[in-house]
C-alpha positions as protocol buffer text, in pm:
chain_id: "A"
residue {
  index: 1
  type: MET
  ca { x: 14072 y: 14331 z: 12418 }
}
residue {
  index: 2
  type: VAL
  ca { x: 13767 y: 14473 z: 12365 }
}
residue {
  index: 3
  type: LYS
  ca { x: 13493 y: 14221 z: 12210 }
}
residue {
  index: 4
  type: PRO
  ca { x: 13398 y: 14325 z: 11886 }
}
residue {
  index: 5
  type: LYS
  ca { x: 13013 y: 14422 z: 11827 }
}
residue {
  index: 6
  type: PRO
  ca { x: 12848 y: 14344 z: 11539 }
}
residue {
  index: 7
  type: ILE
  ca { x: 12672 y: 14584 z: 11284 }
}
residue {
  index: 8
  type: SER
  ca { x: 12490 y: 14633 z: 10989 }
}
residue {
  index: 9
  type: LEU
  ca { x: 12591 y: 14867 z: 10704 }
}
residue {
  index: 10
  type: ARG
  ca { x: 12446 y: 14913 z: 10370 }
}
residue {
  index: 11
  type: LEU
  ca { x: 12636 y: 14996 z: 10130 }
}
residue {
  index: 12
  type: PRO
  ca { x: 12634 y: 15084 z: 9733 }
}
residue {
  index: 13
  type: GLU
  ca { x: 12738 y: 14765 z: 9556 }
}
residue {
  index: 14
  type: ALA
  ca { x: 12958 y: 14932 z: 9385 }
}
residue {
  index: 15
  type: LEU
  ca { x: 13138 y: 15067 z: 9619 }
}
residue {
  index: 16
  type: LEU
  ca { x: 13150 y: 14725 z: 9811 }
}
residue {
  index: 17
  type: ASP
  ca { x: 13260 y: 14548 z: 9492 }
}
residue {
  index: 18
  type: ARG
  ca { x: 13557 y: 14851 z: 9497 }
}
residue {
  index: 19
  type: ILE
  ca { x: 13631 y: 14777 z: 9815 }
}
residue {
  index: 20
  type: LYS
  ca { x: 13654 y: 14382 z: 9794 }
}
residue {
  index: 21
  type: ILE
  ca { x: 13888 y: 14390 z: 9471 }
}
residue {
  index: 22
  type: GLU
  ca { x: 14109 y: 14612 z: 9701 }
}
residue {
  index: 23
  type: ALA
  ca { x: 14134 y: 14386 z: 9945 }
}
residue {
  index: 24
  type: ASN
  ca { x: 14182 y: 14116 z: 9733 }
}
residue {
  index: 25
  type: LYS
  ca { x: 14471 y: 14316 z: 9617 }
}
residue {
  index: 26
  type: ARG
  ca { x: 14595 y: 14305 z: 9969 }
}
residue {
  index: 27
  type: ASP
  ca { x: 14551 y: 14022 z: 10036 }
}
residue {
  index: 28
  type: GLY
  ca { x: 14290 y: 14021 z: 10323 }
}
residue {
  index: 29
  type: PRO
  ca { x: 13913 y: 14007 z: 10427 }
}
residue {
  index: 30
  type: TYR
  ca { x: 13715 y: 14280 z: 10294 }
}
residue {
  index: 31
  type: GLN
  ca { x: 13551 y: 14349 z: 10645 }
}
residue {
  index: 32
  type: SER
  ca { x: 13905 y: 14440 z: 10796 }
}
residue {
  index: 33
  type: LEU
  ca { x: 14045 y: 14651 z: 10551 }
}
residue {
  index: 34
  type: ILE
  ca { x: 13686 y: 14878 z: 10604 }
}
residue {
  index: 35
  type: LYS
  ca { x: 13742 y: 14813 z: 11005 }
}
residue {
  index: 36
  type: ALA
  ca { x: 14116 y: 14987 z: 10947 }
}
residue {
  index: 37
  type: TRP
  ca { x: 14029 y: 15264 z: 10713 }
}
residue {
  index: 38
  type: LEU
  ca { x: 13727 y: 15384 z: 11016 }
}
residue {
  index: 39
  type: LYS
  ca { x: 14030 y: 15345 z: 11235 }
}
residue {
  index: 40
  type: ASP
  ca { x: 14279 y: 15563 z: 11038 }
}
residue {
  index: 41
  type: ASP
  ca { x: 14015 y: 15828 z: 10948 }
}
residue {
  index: 42
  type: VAL
  ca { x: 13845 y: 15841 z: 11320 }
}
residue {
  index: 43
  type: ASP
  ca { x: 14221 y: 15852 z: 11453 }
}
residue {
  index: 44
  type: GLU
  ca { x: 14324 y: 16121 z: 11173 }
}
residue {
  index: 45
  type: SER
  ca { x: 14044 y: 16300 z: 11290 }
}
residue {
  index: 46
  type: ARG
  ca { x: 14073 y: 16316 z: 11606 }
}
residue {
  index: 47
  type: ARG
  ca { x: 14448 y: 16408 z: 11556 }
}
residue {
  index: 48
  type: SER
  ca { x: 14301 y: 16709 z: 11377 }
}
residue {
  index: 49
  type: ALA
  ca { x: 14061 y: 16845 z: 11635 }
}
residue {
  index: 50
  type: ARG
  ca { x: 14345 y: 16928 z: 11864 }
}
């Protein structure tokens, strides 16, 4: 397994609030939701670039 690297990311407060609300709906941590969304987007971008 690849060791996660901590990063700092500045988001508008309103956006972070909306992400936290969505994470609560899914009963999970908001940071995990952000990681999943980023992974899905990158994977999709790579597929469409082929």
